[in-house]
LUMVOTOR-766681 format. One record per residue (C-alpha): chain; x negated, z negated, y negated. Coordinates in steps of 0.05 Angstrom, whole numbers, plus 5000, padded with zeros to 4 digits. Layout:
<kenus>
['A' [X Z Y]]
...
</kenus>
This chain:
<kenus>
['A' [6305 8870 7190]]
['A' [6255 8927 7185]]
['A' [6200 8878 7165]]
['A' [6211 8837 7228]]
['A' [6210 8899 7271]]
['A' [6143 8919 7241]]
['A' [6114 8850 7255]]
['A' [6141 8852 7326]]
['A' [6110 8921 7336]]
['A' [6043 8898 7309]]
['A' [6043 8838 7356]]
['A' [6060 8882 7415]]
['A' [6002 8929 7399]]
['A' [5954 8869 7395]]
['A' [5979 8843 7462]]
['A' [5971 8911 7493]]
['A' [5900 8917 7467]]
['A' [5882 8848 7494]]
['A' [5913 8864 7562]]
['A' [5862 8920 7571]]
['A' [5808 8868 7576]]
['A' [5803 8835 7645]]
['A' [5796 8760 7647]]
['A' [5740 8772 7697]]
['A' [5699 8817 7652]]
['A' [5633 8790 7626]]
['A' [5631 8778 7551]]
['A' [5594 8830 7511]]
['A' [5520 8811 7508]]
['A' [5497 8789 7439]]
['A' [5424 8796 7420]]
['A' [5391 8729 7404]]
['A' [5376 8727 7329]]
['A' [5314 8682 7331]]
['A' [5261 8660 7380]]
['A' [5243 8590 7399]]
['A' [5191 8544 7429]]
['A' [5209 8516 7498]]
['A' [5183 8455 7534]]
['A' [5195 8468 7608]]
['A' [5215 8407 7649]]
['A' [5169 8421 7708]]
['A' [5162 8346 7717]]
['A' [5088 8329 7716]]
['A' [5031 8336 7764]]
['A' [5073 8337 7828]]
['A' [5114 8393 7796]]
['A' [5179 8370 7829]]
['A' [5227 8416 7791]]
['A' [5247 8488 7792]]
['A' [5269 8509 7722]]
['A' [5312 8571 7711]]
['A' [5312 8598 7640]]
['A' [5355 8651 7606]]
['A' [5320 8671 7542]]
['A' [5387 8686 7510]]
['A' [5410 8615 7525]]
['A' [5346 8575 7533]]
['A' [5377 8509 7511]]
['A' [5414 8504 7578]]
['A' [5362 8514 7633]]
['A' [5381 8505 7706]]
['A' [5340 8450 7738]]
['A' [5336 8428 7811]]
['A' [5288 8390 7855]]
['A' [5247 8434 7899]]
['A' [5273 8397 7960]]
['A' [5347 8410 7943]]
['A' [5350 8473 7986]]
['A' [5319 8506 8047]]
['A' [5351 8574 8059]]
['A' [5384 8625 8012]]
['A' [5439 8671 8038]]
['A' [5444 8737 8001]]
['A' [5512 8752 7969]]
['A' [5503 8828 7964]]
['A' [5522 8882 8014]]
['A' [5463 8868 8059]]
['A' [5456 8808 8105]]
['A' [5389 8776 8088]]
['A' [5365 8704 8086]]
['A' [5306 8676 8046]]
['A' [5266 8612 8052]]
['A' [5246 8561 8001]]
['A' [5176 8584 7982]]
['A' [5169 8526 7933]]
['A' [5160 8481 7994]]
['A' [5113 8526 8033]]
['A' [5165 8539 8087]]
['A' [5153 8587 8144]]
['A' [5191 8616 8204]]
['A' [5170 8644 8271]]
['A' [5212 8675 8325]]
['A' [5218 8636 8391]]
['A' [5201 8690 8443]]
['A' [5256 8708 8493]]
['A' [5301 8651 8469]]
['A' [5376 8661 8476]]
['A' [5402 8590 8480]]
['A' [5389 8543 8422]]
['A' [5402 8480 8464]]
['A' [5346 8497 8514]]
['A' [5291 8500 8462]]
['A' [5252 8434 8461]]
['A' [5191 8412 8422]]
['A' [5146 8417 8482]]
['A' [5163 8492 8487]]
['A' [5142 8509 8416]]
['A' [5079 8467 8403]]
['A' [5035 8529 8402]]
['A' [5082 8564 8353]]
['A' [5078 8504 8306]]
['A' [5004 8513 8300]]
['A' [5012 8586 8279]]
['A' [5069 8583 8229]]
['A' [5032 8550 8173]]
['A' [5014 8567 8101]]
['A' [4941 8566 8078]]
['A' [4906 8583 8143]]
['A' [4864 8637 8109]]
['A' [4888 8688 8160]]
['A' [4921 8751 8133]]
['A' [4966 8752 8195]]
['A' [5005 8691 8172]]
['A' [5041 8733 8119]]
['A' [5091 8752 8172]]
['A' [5118 8681 8173]]
['A' [5137 8679 8099]]
['A' [5182 8720 8053]]
['A' [5150 8779 8020]]
['A' [5112 8749 7960]]
['A' [5132 8807 7915]]
['A' [5206 8786 7921]]
['A' [5230 8850 7955]]
['A' [5267 8813 8010]]
['A' [5317 8869 8023]]
['A' [5263 8912 8055]]
['A' [5215 8859 8081]]
['A' [5190 8859 8152]]
['A' [5167 8786 8147]]
['A' [5207 8721 8147]]
['A' [5277 8724 8176]]
['A' [5301 8792 8202]]
['A' [5363 8826 8174]]
['A' [5423 8791 8205]]
['A' [5453 8841 8254]]
['A' [5526 8854 8272]]
['A' [5517 8838 8346]]
['A' [5507 8762 8352]]
['A' [5460 8770 8412]]
['A' [5413 8814 8371]]
['A' [5396 8757 8324]]
['A' [5333 8718 8341]]
['A' [5325 8643 8346]]
['A' [5274 8617 8297]]
['A' [5229 8557 8293]]
['A' [5232 8536 8220]]
['A' [5175 8498 8187]]
['A' [5210 8458 8133]]
['A' [5147 8454 8091]]
['A' [5125 8393 8052]]
['A' [5159 8337 8013]]
['A' [5146 8326 7939]]
['A' [5091 8273 7938]]
['A' [5104 8205 7908]]
['A' [5072 8200 7840]]
['A' [5005 8166 7847]]
['A' [4937 8170 7816]]
['A' [4927 8243 7801]]
['A' [4866 8263 7761]]
['A' [4880 8296 7694]]
['A' [4884 8371 7703]]
['A' [4898 8366 7777]]
['A' [4963 8372 7817]]
['A' [4990 8341 7880]]
['A' [5042 8388 7908]]
['A' [5045 8374 7983]]
['A' [5069 8308 8010]]
['A' [5091 8290 8081]]
['A' [5113 8344 8129]]
['A' [5188 8355 8126]]
['A' [5193 8370 8200]]
['A' [5220 8429 8241]]
['A' [5287 8459 8258]]
['A' [5311 8509 8308]]
['A' [5358 8559 8276]]
['A' [5401 8620 8293]]
['A' [5440 8659 8241]]
['A' [5495 8709 8256]]
['A' [5547 8745 8214]]
['A' [5615 8716 8197]]
['A' [5673 8747 8157]]
['A' [5645 8758 8087]]
['A' [5584 8716 8102]]
['A' [5543 8681 8154]]
['A' [5546 8628 8208]]
['A' [5485 8584 8216]]
['A' [5472 8544 8279]]
['A' [5415 8494 8274]]
['A' [5388 8429 8302]]
['A' [5327 8385 8309]]
['A' [5279 8410 8362]]
['A' [5299 8364 8418]]
['A' [5374 8366 8404]]
['A' [5418 8385 8463]]
['A' [5481 8427 8460]]
['A' [5524 8370 8435]]
['A' [5481 8359 8373]]
['A' [5477 8431 8348]]
['A' [5509 8438 8280]]
['A' [5545 8499 8252]]
['A' [5565 8520 8182]]
['A' [5601 8581 8154]]
['A' [5570 8607 8090]]
['A' [5614 8653 8048]]
['A' [5583 8704 8001]]
['A' [5596 8690 7927]]
['A' [5589 8755 7886]]
['A' [5576 8716 7822]]
['A' [5509 8692 7849]]
['A' [5450 8725 7882]]
['A' [5449 8674 7938]]
['A' [5487 8616 7968]]
['A' [5435 8563 7981]]
['A' [5437 8514 8040]]
['A' [5405 8447 8053]]
['A' [5389 8438 8127]]
['A' [5379 8363 8120]]
['A' [5446 8348 8088]]
['A' [5482 8405 8123]]
['A' [5515 8430 8059]]
['A' [5511 8488 8010]]
['A' [5481 8475 7941]]
['A' [5481 8510 7874]]
['A' [5410 8527 7855]]
['A' [5402 8592 7815]]
['A' [5448 8604 7755]]
['A' [5495 8663 7760]]
['A' [5463 8731 7772]]
['A' [5451 8752 7700]]
['A' [5444 8683 7671]]
['A' [5369 8674 7683]]
['A' [5306 8712 7668]]
['A' [5249 8666 7690]]
['A' [5239 8610 7740]]
['A' [5182 8561 7734]]
['A' [5164 8537 7804]]
['A' [5112 8525 7857]]
['A' [5105 8587 7900]]
['A' [5081 8614 7967]]
['A' [5039 8674 7949]]
['A' [4986 8720 7980]]
['A' [4915 8700 7964]]
['A' [4853 8745 7966]]
['A' [4781 8729 7982]]
['A' [4761 8791 7943]]
['A' [4790 8859 7923]]
['A' [4832 8884 7981]]
['A' [4810 8825 8025]]
['A' [4874 8786 8040]]
['A' [4869 8714 8063]]
['A' [4943 8710 8077]]
['A' [4993 8660 8049]]
['A' [4974 8605 8000]]
['A' [5011 8553 7960]]
['A' [5009 8560 7883]]
['A' [5023 8513 7826]]
['A' [5047 8533 7756]]
['A' [5080 8598 7777]]
['A' [5131 8640 7741]]
['A' [5177 8690 7776]]
['A' [5224 8740 7741]]
['A' [5295 8759 7761]]
['A' [5277 8828 7786]]
['A' [5339 8830 7831]]
['A' [5381 8837 7768]]
['A' [5336 8884 7729]]
['A' [5288 8837 7693]]
['A' [5220 8867 7681]]
['A' [5157 8844 7647]]
['A' [5085 8865 7632]]
['A' [5022 8836 7603]]
['A' [4992 8854 7536]]
['A' [4917 8843 7532]]
['A' [4887 8821 7465]]
['A' [4815 8831 7444]]
['A' [4817 8795 7376]]
['A' [4862 8740 7349]]
['A' [4921 8724 7394]]
['A' [4961 8698 7334]]
['A' [4952 8763 7296]]
['A' [4966 8808 7355]]
['A' [5028 8769 7377]]
['A' [5057 8765 7307]]
['A' [5045 8839 7294]]
['A' [5078 8863 7358]]
['A' [5145 8896 7345]]
['A' [5198 8934 7384]]
['A' [5164 9000 7368]]
['A' [5102 8975 7405]]
['A' [5137 8965 7471]]
['A' [5109 9010 7526]]
['A' [5167 9022 7574]]
['A' [5120 9053 7626]]
['A' [5086 8986 7636]]
['A' [5146 8944 7657]]
['A' [5143 8916 7727]]
['A' [5212 8915 7758]]
['A' [5193 8916 7832]]
['A' [5150 8853 7836]]
['A' [5175 8785 7810]]
['A' [5103 8763 7801]]
['A' [5095 8806 7738]]
['A' [5079 8741 7701]]
['A' [5065 8699 7762]]
['A' [4999 8662 7755]]
['A' [4971 8711 7703]]
['A' [4985 8665 7644]]
['A' [4937 8610 7665]]
['A' [4875 8593 7705]]
['A' [4877 8532 7751]]
['A' [4802 8531 7763]]
['A' [4776 8544 7693]]
['A' [4712 8583 7678]]
['A' [4638 8567 7674]]
['A' [4645 8556 7600]]
['A' [4710 8516 7606]]
['A' [4714 8486 7677]]
['A' [4785 8458 7671]]
['A' [4853 8490 7679]]
['A' [4878 8523 7615]]
['A' [4925 8576 7588]]
['A' [4894 8643 7573]]
['A' [4887 8658 7499]]
['A' [4874 8733 7506]]
['A' [4944 8756 7528]]
['A' [5018 8752 7518]]
['A' [5077 8783 7556]]
['A' [5136 8829 7542]]
['A' [5201 8820 7579]]
['A' [5264 8862 7585]]
['A' [5325 8823 7608]]
['A' [5385 8845 7650]]
['A' [5424 8864 7587]]
['A' [5369 8909 7562]]
['A' [5342 8863 7507]]
['A' [5267 8858 7495]]
['A' [5227 8795 7483]]
['A' [5154 8777 7472]]
['A' [5128 8712 7502]]
['A' [5065 8672 7495]]
['A' [5045 8610 7533]]
['A' [5015 8551 7496]]
['A' [5003 8493 7545]]
['A' [5005 8474 7618]]
['A' [4984 8402 7608]]
['A' [5005 8341 7568]]
['A' [4963 8345 7505]]
['A' [4951 8270 7504]]
['A' [4939 8253 7577]]
['A' [4916 8320 7606]]
['A' [4969 8315 7661]]
['A' [4990 8382 7691]]
['A' [5062 8404 7696]]
['A' [5079 8404 7622]]
['A' [5088 8477 7605]]
['A' [5104 8501 7535]]
['A' [5118 8573 7515]]
['A' [5148 8609 7456]]
['A' [5186 8674 7452]]
['A' [5218 8721 7401]]
['A' [5270 8776 7411]]
['A' [5245 8845 7391]]
</kenus>
């Protein structure tokens, strides 16, 4: 009898110990044991895909078409909305507008000419999200969504460009911008634990205005919404389940040091998950890249160099799209690699090998390798 009581007592202790762990708790992060080489499914010279990669689980990337979403609704405490920069979207306030149904295309023709990417005017930065990714404090794009419905502006939304049909694209070149995706008129207000979006085509009357309630999901940074299908879509993986996204990107371009030319559309871009603590920095190499990369260990990490406040820490710095006088074709730089710290505090080194198909020269075939430190 005593033996059975001891077994029962032991089982009770085990159950009590397990009950202290919530079913909602994240599993304990386990450091990856080895690195790997990754072929990123960007999709070729039209770069149709956004690819979200977690270095701790790189075999299961998140992949979506760039046209799968238009707006992202923040799930945190603030009420902020971002645009799909992979399509060169823009927004502009419709002055003095209070009634969505009364806005017609004829009233906004002059605004359509202004709210464009690539006009080489520094003033057009106000029509896009902050390129550094700090959307919570940005004064561009869509304003913070206010408590009082009447305080929220009506916006004219430039839906950007379609992904072009695959045609004859010269080796080393890209074709990112197809037909115009059109325009929408949009107003966003708060709803219980989320947002309400009201939107329509420009000439729609009151009977054709659509509405949708978007609820915040704390497991994700954003709830994404497709204005053409009128439905939410899953785009990013869960908050801490990605480190890098390979994408096209609306960035700020410069004519020279300190001379901004405003917004411009980039190919072959990499953004980091700064919203959840991912940081990165570049290591410059003067000699052999192979030797420097292989020799770099955890003790060599310089914590002061990590960039946590700009998701362009890698950005376009890993490649040149114009080439050089000596090598006038796009190529991956061979004089640098990168160090990344993920949301769990693990360190990695990364080097980029290709941005083109080695046989055909077609762009949109990125390959990189990484190792945990």
